[in-house]
C-alpha positions as CSV (number, residue, x, y, z in Angstrom):
1,X,-32.6,3.1,-6.4
2,X,-33.3,-0.6,-5.7
3,X,-30.6,-3.2,-5.3
4,X,-31.7,-4.7,-8.6
5,X,-31.4,-1.4,-10.4
6,X,-27.9,-0.8,-8.9
7,X,-26.8,-4.3,-10.0
8,X,-27.9,-3.5,-13.6
9,X,-26.1,-0.2,-13.5
10,X,-22.9,-1.8,-12.3
11,X,-23.1,-4.4,-15.1
12,X,-23.5,-1.7,-17.7
13,X,-20.6,0.3,-16.2
14,X,-18.4,-2.9,-16.1
15,X,-19.3,-3.7,-19.8
16,X,-18.4,-0.1,-20.8
17,X,-15.1,-0.2,-19.1
18,X,-14.2,-3.5,-20.7
19,X,-15.1,-2.1,-24.2
20,X,-12.9,1.0,-23.5
21,X,-10.0,-1.2,-22.4
22,X,-10.3,-3.4,-25.5
23,X,-10.4,-0.3,-27.7
24,X,-7.3,1.1,-26.0
25,X,-5.4,-2.1,-26.5
26,X,-6.3,-2.2,-30.2
27,X,-5.3,1.5,-30.7
28,X,-1.9,1.0,-29.0
29,X,-1.2,-2.1,-31.1
30,X,-2.2,-0.3,-34.3
31,X,0.0,2.8,-33.4
32,X,2.9,0.7,-32.2
33,X,2.7,2.2,-28.7
34,X,3.6,0.5,-25.5
35,X,1.1,0.2,-22.5
36,X,1.6,-0.2,-18.8
37,X,-0.2,-3.0,-16.9
38,X,-0.3,-4.4,-13.4
39,X,1.5,-7.8,-13.3
40,X,2.6,-9.7,-10.2
41,X,2.1,-6.7,-7.9
42,X,4.2,-4.4,-10.1
43,X,3.5,-1.9,-12.9
44,X,5.3,-3.0,-16.1
45,X,5.4,-1.6,-19.6
46,X,5.0,-3.9,-22.5
47,X,5.6,-3.1,-26.2
48,X,2.8,-3.1,-28.8
49,X,4.2,-6.4,-30.1
50,X,3.9,-8.0,-26.6
51,X,0.2,-6.9,-26.1
52,X,-1.8,-10.2,-26.2
53,X,-4.8,-10.2,-28.5
54,X,-8.1,-10.1,-26.7
55,X,-10.8,-12.6,-27.5
56,X,-14.5,-12.2,-26.5
57,X,-13.9,-14.6,-23.6
58,X,-10.9,-12.7,-22.1
59,X,-11.4,-11.0,-18.7
60,X,-9.7,-7.7,-18.6
């Protein structure tokens, strides 16, 4: 595989992961479930009400 092909593959994987995370956020909000995230070097749980809405420009 060439370096260019690998770069395209990495970009597709990255995009897929971001979609999956956004879908998980939405599902947890809809079901009222908390999530655990990494914040300031620690794992913290936040409630569904505290999950910030994601816009198309957000970096996950």
